[in-house]
Each structure stands twice: as structure tokens, then as C-alpha cells.
C-alpha positions in Angstrom: 125.0 121.7 81.9 121.9 122.8 80.0 121.0 119.2 79.2 121.0 118.4 82.9 118.7 121.3 83.7 116.4 120.0 80.8 116.4 116.5 82.3 115.6 117.9 85.8 112.7 120.0 84.4 111.4 117.0 82.4 111.5 114.7 85.4 109.6 117.3 87.4 106.9 117.8 84.8 106.5 114.0 84.2 106.3 113.5 88.0 103.7 116.1 88.4 101.5 114.6 85.6 101.9 111.1 87.1 101.0 112.4 90.6 97.9 114.1 89.2 96.8 110.8 87.6 97.4 108.9 90.8 95.7 111.5 92.9 92.6 111.3 90.7 92.5 107.5 90.9 93.0 107.6 94.7 90.2 110.0 95.1 87.8 107.7 93.3 88.2 105.2 96.1 88.3 107.9 98.8 92.0 107.7 99.5 95.0 110.0 99.2 97.9 109.2 96.8 100.1 108.5 99.8 97.7 105.9 101.1 97.5 104.3 97.7 101.3 104.1 97.6 101.3 102.4 101.0 98.8 99.8 99.9 100.7 99.1 96.7 104.0 98.7 98.7 102.4 96.4 101.2 101.0 94.2 98.4 104.5 93.6 97.1 106.4 93.6 100.3 103.8 91.7 102.4 104.6 92.1 106.1 106.7 95.2 106.9 107.2 97.4 109.9 106.9 101.1 110.0 110.7 101.7 109.6 110.8 99.6 106.4 107.8 101.6 105.1 109.5 104.9 105.9 112.6 103.8 104.1 110.7 102.9 101.0 108.3 105.8 100.7 110.5 108.6 102.0 107.8 110.3 104.0 108.0 111.7 107.5 107.3 109.4 110.4 104.3 111.5 111.4 102.9 111.4 107.9 103.2 107.6 107.5 101.7 107.1 111.0 98.6 109.2 110.2 98.1 107.5 106.7 98.6 104.0 108.2 96.2 104.8 111.0 93.5 105.8 108.5 94.1 102.7 106.4 93.8 100.5 109.6 90.5 102.3 110.5 89.1 101.5 107.1 90.2 97.8 107.4 92.5 98.1 104.4 95.6 97.4 106.4 96.2 95.1 109.4 98.6 95.7 112.3 99.8 92.6 114.0 102.7 91.2 116.0 105.4 89.4 114.1 105.2 85.6 114.6 109.0 85.6 114.6 109.6 88.5 117.0 106.6 89.4 119.2 108.1 92.9 119.9 107.9 93.8 116.2 104.6 95.2 114.9 104.1 94.5 111.2 101.7 95.8 108.6 99.9 93.8 105.9 97.1 94.2 103.5 93.7 93.0 104.6 91.4 91.2 102.1 89.6 94.4 101.7 92.9 96.2 100.9 93.7 93.6 98.3 90.3 94.0 96.7 90.7 97.8 96.5 94.1 97.5 94.9 92.8 95.1 92.3 90.0 97.4 91.4 92.3 100.5 91.2 95.0 98.7 89.2 92.8 96.5 87.0 93.6 96.7 83.3 90.3 98.4 82.6 90.5 100.8 85.5 90.7 104.6 84.8 94.2 104.8 86.4 95.7 102.1 84.1 94.0 103.6 81.0 95.5 107.0 81.8 98.9 105.5 82.5 98.8 103.5 79.3 97.9 106.7 77.3 100.7 108.6 79.1 103.3 105.9 78.3 102.4 105.1 74.8 105.9 104.9 73.3 107.5 103.2 70.3 108.4 99.5 70.8 111.1 99.0 73.3 111.3 102.5 74.6 109.3 101.9 77.8 111.7 99.1 78.7 114.6 101.5 77.9 113.1 104.2 80.1 112.8 101.8 83.0 116.5 100.7 82.5 117.6 104.3 82.5 115.7 105.1 85.7 117.2 102.0 87.3 120.7 103.2 86.3 120.0 106.6 87.7 118.9 105.0 91.0 122.1 102.9 91.1 124.2 106.1 90.4 122.4 107.8 93.3 123.5 104.9 95.7 127.1 105.1 94.6 127.2 108.9 94.8 126.2 109.0 98.4 122.5 109.7 97.8 121.2 106.4 98.9 117.5 105.7 98.6 116.0 102.3 99.3 113.7 101.2 96.5 
């Protein structure tokens, strides 16, 4: 049982450090971390609706709406009607949003340098860490704690 508490504490501390690093990077481009996460998700998922975004980011509907509105006002995100179903409003990155993400996540960007320092591990351990995290997420789905990733 003590090991589980140690793991929980460790996850919490690592998460706090990572959040601080992301917060600093987001502030450099005048965004919040939540907005940066939205931009990053939209880059990989392309056109999604608000419900899909809610499922992935696990934020409240009100929070996501406010963050997306701000991103739309800054021309980083576009809202448009789906070409397949005109009732469906989808979100996608604008060219300006793509450019901002490229600058934040560039190999020489401060964020990536800080993350590289944080995750400097012996050969193979970063891949092992990722596999462990994926296994934990699979366990959460089978145990009734289902999170969309």
C-alpha cells in the first residue's frame, strides 16, 4: 500500500513540474496552458467539435467554451460548419495557430529544452515510461474509470 501512495505522490509532483514548464511556455506566447493544450489537440485531431474536445481535455464545458472563444478571437482557431453535417460546428487550427504551435514546440524552443532536461533518462527508459503510462490508462478503462485519450 505504501508503494501506491509513493506512486501517487510521485505522479502529483511530476505533473506539477510539467504543468509549471507548460505554463511558462504558454505565457511566452500570451496563452494559458489550457489554450496551449487545445491548440496541440486540434493539430493532431484536425476538425473536432466541442464535445470531442471536452472528452479529450477533461475540462468543464464553460472552461472550454471560454478558452476556445479567446483562441477564435486571436485567430488561432477557426469555427466552421462541417461539410458532412451542416448542423455540426467543428474547430480547426488556423494558419496562425499552426505557426504558433511550431514556434512553441520547435526543437530549440524553451519548452522543448526544459522538457528534454526533465526527461533526461538512461537509454530506453523514456520509452518504458510511456509504455507504463499507456498500461495504466488501459487499466483505468477496464476498471470503470474510462478516460478518452
